[in-house]
LUMROTOR-357283 format. One record per atom (N, C-alpha, C, CB): residue number from 1; residue in three letters; atom name; x, y, z. Coordinates in Angstrom, 3 decimals, decimal comma. Glycine has a CB too. Example, Ala and Ser with C-alpha at 12.3 -4.5 7.8 and 13.67 -1.06 7.14 Angstrom:
BEGIN
[1; 'ALA'; 'N'; [13,190; -5,690; 7,800]],
[1; 'ALA'; 'CA'; [12,300; -4,500; 7,800]],
[1; 'ALA'; 'C'; [13,200; -3,300; 7,800]],
[1; 'ALA'; 'CB'; [11,308; -4,473; 9,046]],
[2; 'SER'; 'N'; [12,850; -2,250; 7,080]],
[2; 'SER'; 'CA'; [13,670; -1,060; 7,140]],
[2; 'SER'; 'C'; [12,900; 0,030; 7,870]],
[2; 'SER'; 'CB'; [14,084; -0,598; 5,725]],
***
This chain:
BEGIN
[1; 'MET'; 'N'; [207,401; -25,739; 39,216]],
[1; 'MET'; 'CA'; [207,774; -24,464; 38,614]],
[1; 'MET'; 'C'; [209,178; -24,151; 39,004]],
[1; 'MET'; 'CB'; [206,826; -23,331; 39,036]],
[2; 'VAL'; 'N'; [210,037; -23,780; 38,061]],
[2; 'VAL'; 'CA'; [211,408; -23,440; 38,347]],
[2; 'VAL'; 'C'; [211,640; -22,051; 37,832]],
[2; 'VAL'; 'CB'; [212,395; -24,448; 37,723]],
[3; 'ALA'; 'N'; [212,336; -21,239; 38,665]],
[3; 'ALA'; 'CA'; [212,627; -19,821; 38,272]],
[3; 'ALA'; 'C'; [214,117; -19,642; 38,144]],
[3; 'ALA'; 'CB'; [212,051; -18,792; 39,320]],
[4; 'ASP'; 'N'; [214,567; -19,119; 37,029]],
[4; 'ASP'; 'CA'; [215,959; -18,728; 36,762]],
[4; 'ASP'; 'C'; [216,009; -17,254; 36,453]],
[4; 'ASP'; 'CB'; [216,564; -19,546; 35,592]],
[5; 'GLN'; 'N'; [216,986; -16,526; 37,063]],
[5; 'GLN'; 'CA'; [217,128; -15,132; 36,766]],
[5; 'GLN'; 'C'; [218,458; -14,880; 36,081]],
[5; 'GLN'; 'CB'; [217,003; -14,303; 38,026]],
[6; 'SER'; 'N'; [218,475; -13,918; 35,114]],
[6; 'SER'; 'CA'; [219,669; -13,571; 34,413]],
[6; 'SER'; 'C'; [219,653; -12,112; 33,986]],
[6; 'SER'; 'CB'; [219,846; -14,466; 33,228]],
[7; 'GLU'; 'N'; [220,829; -11,556; 33,672]],
[7; 'GLU'; 'CA'; [220,915; -10,162; 33,204]],
[7; 'GLU'; 'C'; [221,075; -10,197; 31,707]],
[7; 'GLU'; 'CB'; [222,104; -9,383; 33,880]],
[8; 'SER'; 'N'; [220,333; -9,379; 30,992]],
[8; 'SER'; 'CA'; [220,534; -9,207; 29,561]],
[8; 'SER'; 'C'; [220,108; -7,781; 29,157]],
[8; 'SER'; 'CB'; [219,730; -10,283; 28,756]],
[9; 'ASP'; 'N'; [220,975; -7,095; 28,478]],
[9; 'ASP'; 'CA'; [220,719; -5,720; 28,051]],
[9; 'ASP'; 'C'; [220,344; -4,823; 29,221]],
[9; 'ASP'; 'CB'; [219,616; -5,692; 27,010]],
[10; 'GLY'; 'N'; [220,924; -5,027; 30,381]],
[10; 'GLY'; 'CA'; [220,678; -4,184; 31,529]],
[10; 'GLY'; 'C'; [219,360; -4,413; 32,231]],
[10; 'GLY'; 'CB'; [220,753; -2,800; 31,122]],
[11; 'ALA'; 'N'; [218,502; -5,307; 31,710]],
[11; 'ALA'; 'CA'; [217,218; -5,562; 32,337]],
[11; 'ALA'; 'C'; [217,236; -6,950; 32,952]],
[11; 'ALA'; 'CB'; [216,063; -5,423; 31,320]],
[12; 'THR'; 'N'; [216,725; -7,093; 34,119]],
[12; 'THR'; 'CA'; [216,643; -8,405; 34,736]],
[12; 'THR'; 'C'; [215,537; -9,225; 34,122]],
[12; 'THR'; 'CB'; [216,429; -8,279; 36,225]],
[13; 'GLU'; 'N'; [215,834; -10,455; 33,777]],
[13; 'GLU'; 'CA'; [214,814; -11,340; 33,217]],
[13; 'GLU'; 'C'; [214,600; -12,497; 34,191]],
[13; 'GLU'; 'CB'; [215,229; -11,866; 31,793]],
[14; 'MET'; 'N'; [213,367; -12,899; 34,315]],
[14; 'MET'; 'CA'; [213,052; -14,090; 35,127]],
[14; 'MET'; 'C'; [212,387; -15,075; 34,217]],
[14; 'MET'; 'CB'; [212,134; -13,753; 36,361]],
[15; 'GLN'; 'N'; [212,931; -16,331; 34,190]],
[15; 'GLN'; 'CA'; [212,349; -17,346; 33,349]],
[15; 'GLN'; 'C'; [211,654; -18,346; 34,250]],
[15; 'GLN'; 'CB'; [213,418; -18,028; 32,455]],
[16; 'LEU'; 'N'; [210,370; -18,523; 34,013]],
[16; 'LEU'; 'CA'; [209,590; -19,520; 34,752]],
[16; 'LEU'; 'C'; [209,323; -20,714; 33,880]],
[16; 'LEU'; 'CB'; [208,270; -18,929; 35,255]],
[17; 'THR'; 'N'; [209,651; -21,887; 34,385]],
[17; 'THR'; 'CA'; [209,440; -23,096; 33,643]],
[17; 'THR'; 'C'; [208,405; -23,957; 34,342]],
[17; 'THR'; 'CB'; [210,746; -23,851; 33,466]],
[18; 'THR'; 'N'; [207,349; -24,287; 33,647]],
[18; 'THR'; 'CA'; [206,281; -25,138; 34,185]],
[18; 'THR'; 'C'; [206,091; -26,244; 33,163]],
[18; 'THR'; 'CB'; [204,923; -24,327; 34,450]],
[19; 'GLY'; 'N'; [206,574; -27,414; 33,424]],
[19; 'GLY'; 'CA'; [206,450; -28,479; 32,420]],
[19; 'GLY'; 'C'; [207,240; -28,127; 31,176]],
[19; 'GLY'; 'CB'; [204,973; -28,722; 32,058]],
[20; 'SER'; 'N'; [206,572; -28,075; 30,050]],
[20; 'SER'; 'CA'; [207,258; -27,716; 28,801]],
[20; 'SER'; 'C'; [207,060; -26,236; 28,452]],
[20; 'SER'; 'CB'; [206,751; -28,596; 27,646]],
[21; 'LEU'; 'N'; [206,325; -25,454; 29,298]],
[21; 'LEU'; 'CA'; [206,055; -24,047; 29,017]],
[21; 'LEU'; 'C'; [207,132; -23,210; 29,658]],
[21; 'LEU'; 'CB'; [204,657; -23,625; 29,526]],
[22; 'ILE'; 'N'; [207,770; -22,315; 28,901]],
[22; 'ILE'; 'CA'; [208,751; -21,385; 29,435]],
[22; 'ILE'; 'C'; [208,288; -19,969; 29,193]],
[22; 'ILE'; 'CB'; [210,131; -21,618; 28,808]],
[23; 'MET'; 'N'; [208,195; -19,184; 30,300]],
[23; 'MET'; 'CA'; [207,795; -17,777; 30,206]],
[23; 'MET'; 'C'; [208,947; -16,932; 30,683]],
[23; 'MET'; 'CB'; [206,507; -17,483; 31,035]],
[24; 'THR'; 'N'; [209,188; -15,822; 29,993]],
[24; 'THR'; 'CA'; [210,217; -14,888; 30,398]],
[24; 'THR'; 'C'; [209,581; -13,596; 30,788]],
[24; 'THR'; 'CB'; [211,238; -14,671; 29,296]],
[25; 'ARG'; 'N'; [209,969; -13,079; 31,972]],
[25; 'ARG'; 'CA'; [209,434; -11,788; 32,408]],
[25; 'ARG'; 'C'; [210,573; -10,797; 32,499]],
[25; 'ARG'; 'CB'; [208,698; -11,909; 33,773]],
[26; 'PRO'; 'N'; [210,692; -9,914; 31,473]],
[26; 'PRO'; 'CA'; [211,726; -8,905; 31,525]],
[26; 'PRO'; 'C'; [211,333; -7,718; 32,406]],
[26; 'PRO'; 'CB'; [212,042; -8,431; 30,131]],
[27; 'ASN'; 'N'; [212,320; -7,017; 32,886]],
[27; 'ASN'; 'CA'; [212,123; -5,790; 33,652]],
[27; 'ASN'; 'C'; [211,162; -5,983; 34,809]],
[27; 'ASN'; 'CB'; [211,617; -4,693; 32,754]],
[28; 'GLN'; 'N'; [211,607; -6,697; 35,811]],
[28; 'GLN'; 'CA'; [210,728; -7,059; 36,950]],
[28; 'GLN'; 'C'; [210,209; -5,830; 37,671]],
[28; 'GLN'; 'CB'; [211,477; -7,953; 37,945]],
[29; 'THR'; 'N'; [210,972; -4,751; 37,730]],
[29; 'THR'; 'CA'; [210,485; -3,558; 38,419]],
[29; 'THR'; 'C'; [209,278; -2,978; 37,720]],
[29; 'THR'; 'CB'; [211,581; -2,510; 38,514]],
[30; 'ALA'; 'N'; [209,261; -2,906; 36,446]],
[30; 'ALA'; 'CA'; [208,097; -2,424; 35,681]],
[30; 'ALA'; 'C'; [206,897; -3,339; 35,888]],
[30; 'ALA'; 'CB'; [208,433; -2,330; 34,176]],
[31; 'THR'; 'N'; [207,139; -4,662; 35,923]],
[31; 'THR'; 'CA'; [206,064; -5,580; 36,176]],
[31; 'THR'; 'C'; [205,490; -5,397; 37,557]],
[31; 'THR'; 'CB'; [206,530; -6,981; 35,994]],
[32; 'ASP'; 'N'; [206,316; -5,251; 38,570]],
[32; 'ASP'; 'CA'; [205,842; -5,005; 39,937]],
[32; 'ASP'; 'C'; [205,033; -3,718; 40,015]],
[32; 'ASP'; 'CB'; [207,025; -4,936; 40,910]],
[33; 'THR'; 'N'; [205,477; -2,680; 39,348]],
[33; 'THR'; 'CA'; [204,752; -1,430; 39,339]],
[33; 'THR'; 'C'; [203,380; -1,584; 38,713]],
[33; 'THR'; 'CB'; [205,540; -0,379; 38,608]],
[34; 'LEU'; 'N'; [203,346; -2,252; 37,570]],
[34; 'LEU'; 'CA'; [202,060; -2,480; 36,871]],
[34; 'LEU'; 'C'; [201,119; -3,283; 37,714]],
[34; 'LEU'; 'CB'; [202,278; -3,192; 35,540]],
[35; 'LEU'; 'N'; [201,603; -4,350; 38,343]],
[35; 'LEU'; 'CA'; [200,729; -5,195; 39,148]],
[35; 'LEU'; 'C'; [200,200; -4,426; 40,387]],
[35; 'LEU'; 'CB'; [201,489; -6,473; 39,587]],
[36; 'THR'; 'N'; [201,060; -3,603; 40,952]],
[36; 'THR'; 'CA'; [200,633; -2,769; 42,104]],
[36; 'THR'; 'C'; [199,564; -1,774; 41,648]],
[36; 'THR'; 'CB'; [201,857; -2,004; 42,734]],
[37; 'ASP'; 'N'; [199,744; -1,154; 40,503]],
[37; 'ASP'; 'CA'; [198,754; -0,220; 39,980]],
[37; 'ASP'; 'C'; [197,406; -0,936; 39,767]],
[37; 'ASP'; 'CB'; [199,255; 0,408; 38,652]],
[38; 'ILE'; 'N'; [197,455; -2,115; 39,170]],
[38; 'ILE'; 'CA'; [196,197; -2,857; 38,898]],
[38; 'ILE'; 'C'; [195,522; -3,199; 40,223]],
[38; 'ILE'; 'CB'; [196,474; -4,172; 38,069]],
[39; 'ALA'; 'N'; [196,318; -3,701; 41,175]],
[39; 'ALA'; 'CA'; [195,769; -4,080; 42,509]],
[39; 'ALA'; 'C'; [195,148; -2,876; 43,196]],
[39; 'ALA'; 'CB'; [196,881; -4,682; 43,417]],
[40; 'GLN'; 'N'; [195,810; -1,723; 43,145]],
[40; 'GLN'; 'CA'; [195,263; -0,576; 43,808]],
[40; 'GLN'; 'C'; [193,988; -0,048; 43,168]],
[40; 'GLN'; 'CB'; [196,273; 0,487; 43,846]],
[41; 'ARG'; 'N'; [193,823; -0,244; 41,877]],
[41; 'ARG'; 'CA'; [192,587; 0,136; 41,174]],
[41; 'ARG'; 'C'; [191,417; -0,787; 41,558]],
[41; 'ARG'; 'CB'; [192,811; 0,094; 39,643]],
[42; 'HIS'; 'N'; [191,702; -2,046; 41,785]],
[42; 'HIS'; 'CA'; [190,628; -3,033; 42,025]],
[42; 'HIS'; 'C'; [190,406; -3,368; 43,485]],
[42; 'HIS'; 'CB'; [190,930; -4,294; 41,288]],
[43; 'PHE'; 'N'; [191,430; -3,217; 44,311]],
[43; 'PHE'; 'CA'; [191,335; -3,552; 45,730]],
[43; 'PHE'; 'C'; [191,525; -2,278; 46,560]],
[43; 'PHE'; 'CB'; [192,393; -4,634; 46,120]],
[44; 'HIS'; 'N'; [190,439; -1,602; 46,807]],
[44; 'HIS'; 'CA'; [190,482; -0,299; 47,476]],
[44; 'HIS'; 'C'; [191,157; -0,407; 48,849]],
[44; 'HIS'; 'CB'; [189,058; 0,270; 47,629]],
[45; 'GLY'; 'N'; [191,995; 0,548; 49,172]],
[45; 'GLY'; 'CA'; [192,687; 0,561; 50,454]],
[45; 'GLY'; 'C'; [194,003; -0,159; 50,434]],
[45; 'GLY'; 'CB'; [191,832; -0,034; 51,492]],
[46; 'LEU'; 'N'; [194,336; -0,820; 49,341]],
[46; 'LEU'; 'CA'; [195,607; -1,567; 49,237]],
[46; 'LEU'; 'C'; [196,735; -0,574; 48,889]],
[46; 'LEU'; 'CB'; [195,506; -2,718; 48,138]],
[47; 'GLU'; 'N'; [197,737; -0,526; 49,751]],
[47; 'GLU'; 'CA'; [198,814; 0,425; 49,528]],
[47; 'GLU'; 'C'; [199,992; -0,207; 48,742]],
[47; 'GLU'; 'CB'; [199,307; 0,967; 50,875]],
[48; 'THR'; 'N'; [200,279; -1,459; 49,010]],
[48; 'THR'; 'CA'; [201,434; -2,114; 48,376]],
[48; 'THR'; 'C'; [201,197; -3,593; 48,267]],
[48; 'THR'; 'CB'; [202,724; -1,848; 49,160]],
[49; 'LEU'; 'N'; [201,946; -4,273; 47,402]],
[49; 'LEU'; 'CA'; [201,923; -5,721; 47,300]],
[49; 'LEU'; 'C'; [203,078; -6,321; 48,061]],
[49; 'LEU'; 'CB'; [201,962; -6,162; 45,848]],
[50; 'GLU'; 'N'; [203,858; -5,523; 48,702]],
[50; 'GLU'; 'CA'; [204,984; -5,998; 49,496]],
[50; 'GLU'; 'C'; [204,451; -6,619; 50,814]],
[50; 'GLU'; 'CB'; [205,988; -4,821; 49,789]],
[51; 'THR'; 'N'; [205,113; -7,654; 51,313]],
[51; 'THR'; 'CA'; [204,780; -8,228; 52,572]],
[51; 'THR'; 'C'; [205,246; -7,303; 53,701]],
[51; 'THR'; 'CB'; [205,394; -9,616; 52,700]],
[52; 'ARG'; 'N'; [204,307; -7,038; 54,640]],
[52; 'ARG'; 'CA'; [204,675; -6,135; 55,741]],
[52; 'ARG'; 'C'; [204,645; -6,850; 57,091]],
[52; 'ARG'; 'CB'; [203,730; -4,926; 55,774]],
[53; 'ASN'; 'N'; [204,391; -8,165; 57,067]],
[53; 'ASN'; 'CA'; [204,454; -8,984; 58,279]],
[53; 'ASN'; 'C'; [203,501; -8,550; 59,392]],
[53; 'ASN'; 'CB'; [205,842; -8,971; 58,804]],
[54; 'ARG'; 'N'; [202,357; -8,035; 59,011]],
[54; 'ARG'; 'CA'; [201,285; -7,689; 59,945]],
[54; 'ARG'; 'C'; [199,965; -8,118; 59,296]],
[54; 'ARG'; 'CB'; [201,286; -6,135; 60,292]],
[55; 'ASP'; 'N'; [199,239; -8,963; 60,001]],
[55; 'ASP'; 'CA'; [197,976; -9,474; 59,446]],
[55; 'ASP'; 'C'; [197,061; -8,341; 58,934]],
[55; 'ASP'; 'CB'; [197,234; -10,295; 60,515]],
[56; 'ALA'; 'N'; [196,961; -7,261; 59,686]],
[56; 'ALA'; 'CA'; [196,046; -6,185; 59,302]],
[56; 'ALA'; 'C'; [196,491; -5,493; 58,018]],
[56; 'ALA'; 'CB'; [195,934; -5,165; 60,426]],
[57; 'LEU'; 'N'; [197,759; -5,582; 57,702]],
[57; 'LEU'; 'CA'; [198,264; -4,982; 56,463]],
[57; 'LEU'; 'C'; [198,396; -5,941; 55,301]],
[57; 'LEU'; 'CB'; [199,579; -4,369; 56,717]],
[58; 'ASP'; 'N'; [198,581; -7,254; 55,615]],
[58; 'ASP'; 'CA'; [198,870; -8,250; 54,577]],
[58; 'ASP'; 'C'; [197,672; -9,040; 54,137]],
[58; 'ASP'; 'CB'; [199,905; -9,187; 55,054]],
[59; 'PHE'; 'N'; [196,563; -9,037; 54,915]],
[59; 'PHE'; 'CA'; [195,364; -9,770; 54,498]],
[59; 'PHE'; 'C'; [194,230; -8,825; 54,324]],
[59; 'PHE'; 'CB'; [194,992; -10,853; 55,500]],
[60; 'HIS'; 'N'; [193,464; -9,004; 53,224]],
[60; 'HIS'; 'CA'; [192,357; -8,128; 52,877]],
[60; 'HIS'; 'C'; [191,147; -8,952; 52,471]],
[60; 'HIS'; 'CB'; [192,757; -7,168; 51,751]],
[61; 'ASP'; 'N'; [189,931; -8,446; 52,824]],
[61; 'ASP'; 'CA'; [188,720; -8,998; 52,326]],
[61; 'ASP'; 'C'; [188,460; -8,428; 50,944]],
[61; 'ASP'; 'CB'; [187,562; -8,721; 53,276]],
[62; 'VAL'; 'N'; [188,399; -9,350; 49,952]],
[62; 'VAL'; 'CA'; [188,256; -8,904; 48,575]],
[62; 'VAL'; 'C'; [187,131; -9,724; 47,869]],
[62; 'VAL'; 'CB'; [189,624; -9,050; 47,814]],
[63; 'ALA'; 'N'; [186,281; -9,011; 47,173]],
[63; 'ALA'; 'CA'; [185,200; -9,678; 46,463]],
[63; 'ALA'; 'C'; [185,763; -10,455; 45,280]],
[63; 'ALA'; 'CB'; [184,144; -8,658; 45,990]],
[64; 'VAL'; 'N'; [185,145; -11,594; 44,992]],
[64; 'VAL'; 'CA'; [185,639; -12,442; 43,906]],
[64; 'VAL'; 'C'; [185,581; -11,694; 42,535]],
[64; 'VAL'; 'CB'; [184,800; -13,759; 43,843]],
[65; 'TRP'; 'N'; [184,595; -10,840; 42,361]],
[65; 'TRP'; 'CA'; [184,505; -10,123; 41,066]],
[65; 'TRP'; 'C'; [185,639; -9,109; 40,944]],
[65; 'TRP'; 'CB'; [183,128; -9,401; 40,922]],
[66; 'ALA'; 'N'; [186,133; -8,580; 42,078]],
[66; 'ALA'; 'CA'; [187,256; -7,647; 42,032]],
[66; 'ALA'; 'C'; [188,542; -8,414; 41,642]],
[66; 'ALA'; 'CB'; [187,431; -6,923; 43,417]],
[67; 'ILE'; 'N'; [188,665; -9,634; 42,174]],
[67; 'ILE'; 'CA'; [189,835; -10,462; 41,825]],
[67; 'ILE'; 'C'; [189,748; -10,811; 40,348]],
[67; 'ILE'; 'CB'; [189,904; -11,770; 42,706]],
[68; 'ARG'; 'N'; [188,602; -11,166; 39,853]],
[68; 'ARG'; 'CA'; [188,432; -11,493; 38,445]],
[68; 'ARG'; 'C'; [188,786; -10,301; 37,561]],
[68; 'ARG'; 'CB'; [186,997; -11,946; 38,173]],
[69; 'HIS'; 'N'; [188,279; -9,112; 37,866]],
[69; 'HIS'; 'CA'; [188,608; -7,954; 37,041]],
[69; 'HIS'; 'C'; [190,089; -7,619; 37,069]],
[69; 'HIS'; 'CB'; [187,814; -6,761; 37,491]],
[70; 'ALA'; 'N'; [190,709; -7,741; 38,236]],
[70; 'ALA'; 'CA'; [192,165; -7,474; 38,323]],
[70; 'ALA'; 'C'; [192,933; -8,492; 37,486]],
[70; 'ALA'; 'CB'; [192,656; -7,521; 39,808]],
[71; 'LEU'; 'N'; [192,541; -9,790; 37,536]],
[71; 'LEU'; 'CA'; [193,183; -10,821; 36,758]],
[71; 'LEU'; 'C'; [193,004; -10,580; 35,245]],
[71; 'LEU'; 'CB'; [192,627; -12,185; 37,153]],
[72; 'GLU'; 'N'; [191,812; -10,186; 34,860]],
[72; 'GLU'; 'CA'; [191,539; -9,865; 33,428]],
[72; 'GLU'; 'C'; [192,389; -8,699; 32,948]],
[72; 'GLU'; 'CB'; [190,040; -9,527; 33,218]],
[73; 'GLU'; 'N'; [192,534; -7,689; 33,801]],
[73; 'GLU'; 'CA'; [193,371; -6,527; 33,408]],
[73; 'GLU'; 'C'; [194,859; -6,918; 33,303]],
[73; 'GLU'; 'CB'; [193,203; -5,365; 34,439]],
[74; 'ALA'; 'N'; [195,320; -7,719; 34,218]],
[74; 'ALA'; 'CA'; [196,711; -8,182; 34,181]],
[74; 'ALA'; 'C'; [196,964; -9,097; 32,987]],
[74; 'ALA'; 'CB'; [197,063; -8,912; 35,481]],
[75; 'TYR'; 'N'; [195,993; -9,936; 32,641]],
[75; 'TYR'; 'CA'; [196,107; -10,798; 31,461]],
[75; 'TYR'; 'C'; [196,151; -9,937; 30,208]],
[75; 'TYR'; 'CB'; [194,925; -11,806; 31,389]],
[76; 'ALA'; 'N'; [195,305; -8,952; 30,120]],
[76; 'ALA'; 'CA'; [195,280; -8,058; 28,924]],
[76; 'ALA'; 'C'; [196,578; -7,312; 28,792]],
[76; 'ALA'; 'CB'; [194,114; -7,047; 29,004]],
[77; 'ALA'; 'N'; [197,141; -6,876; 29,919]],
[77; 'ALA'; 'CA'; [198,419; -6,166; 29,876]],
[77; 'ALA'; 'C'; [199,525; -7,078; 29,405]],
[77; 'ALA'; 'CB'; [198,764; -5,593; 31,244]],
[78; 'GLY'; 'N'; [199,532; -8,316; 29,846]],
[78; 'GLY'; 'CA'; [200,526; -9,301; 29,413]],
[78; 'GLY'; 'C'; [200,396; -9,620; 27,932]],
[78; 'GLY'; 'CB'; [200,391; -10,580; 30,226]],
[79; 'LEU'; 'N'; [199,166; -9,796; 27,507]],
[79; 'LEU'; 'CA'; [198,900; -10,051; 26,107]],
[79; 'LEU'; 'C'; [199,360; -8,909; 25,206]],
[79; 'LEU'; 'CB'; [197,434; -10,300; 25,907]],
[80; 'ALA'; 'N'; [199,098; -7,679; 25,643]],
[80; 'ALA'; 'CA'; [199,494; -6,498; 24,896]],
[80; 'ALA'; 'C'; [201,015; -6,421; 24,823]],
[80; 'ALA'; 'CB'; [198,913; -5,223; 25,540]],
[81; 'ALA'; 'N'; [201,703; -6,729; 25,949]],
[81; 'ALA'; 'CA'; [203,156; -6,680; 25,958]],
[81; 'ALA'; 'C'; [203,755; -7,778; 25,068]],
[81; 'ALA'; 'CB'; [203,676; -6,816; 27,390]],
[82; 'ALA'; 'N'; [203,123; -8,925; 24,994]],
[82; 'ALA'; 'CA'; [203,627; -10,043; 24,206]],
[82; 'ALA'; 'C'; [203,476; -9,780; 22,723]],
[82; 'ALA'; 'CB'; [202,910; -11,325; 24,581]],
[83; 'THR'; 'N'; [202,512; -8,965; 22,333]],
[83; 'THR'; 'CA'; [202,276; -8,720; 20,904]],
[83; 'THR'; 'C'; [203,064; -7,542; 20,387]],
[83; 'THR'; 'CB'; [200,809; -8,490; 20,647]],
[84; 'LYS'; 'N'; [203,813; -6,897; 21,225]],
[84; 'LYS'; 'CA'; [204,628; -5,737; 20,767]],
[84; 'LYS'; 'C'; [205,817; -6,206; 19,982]],
[84; 'LYS'; 'CB'; [205,103; -4,881; 21,957]],
***
């Protein structure tokens, strides 16, 4: 996987290349906010997705069904954004 970042129209874009698949993620701040919101809804007690360099803050016991629901919500959000 290769990541390239560039500026276009004032929004930062990140392009991820995996084999022949190229994905572009515009507006990284909005993406981070959305992912944090999803994580906080599904993983109770999670304050941030930022690394805080303390095991008690960076590692959490999470049920597999909570991970699945969070991934499904993130996928649906990405699908909705792609069809706009």
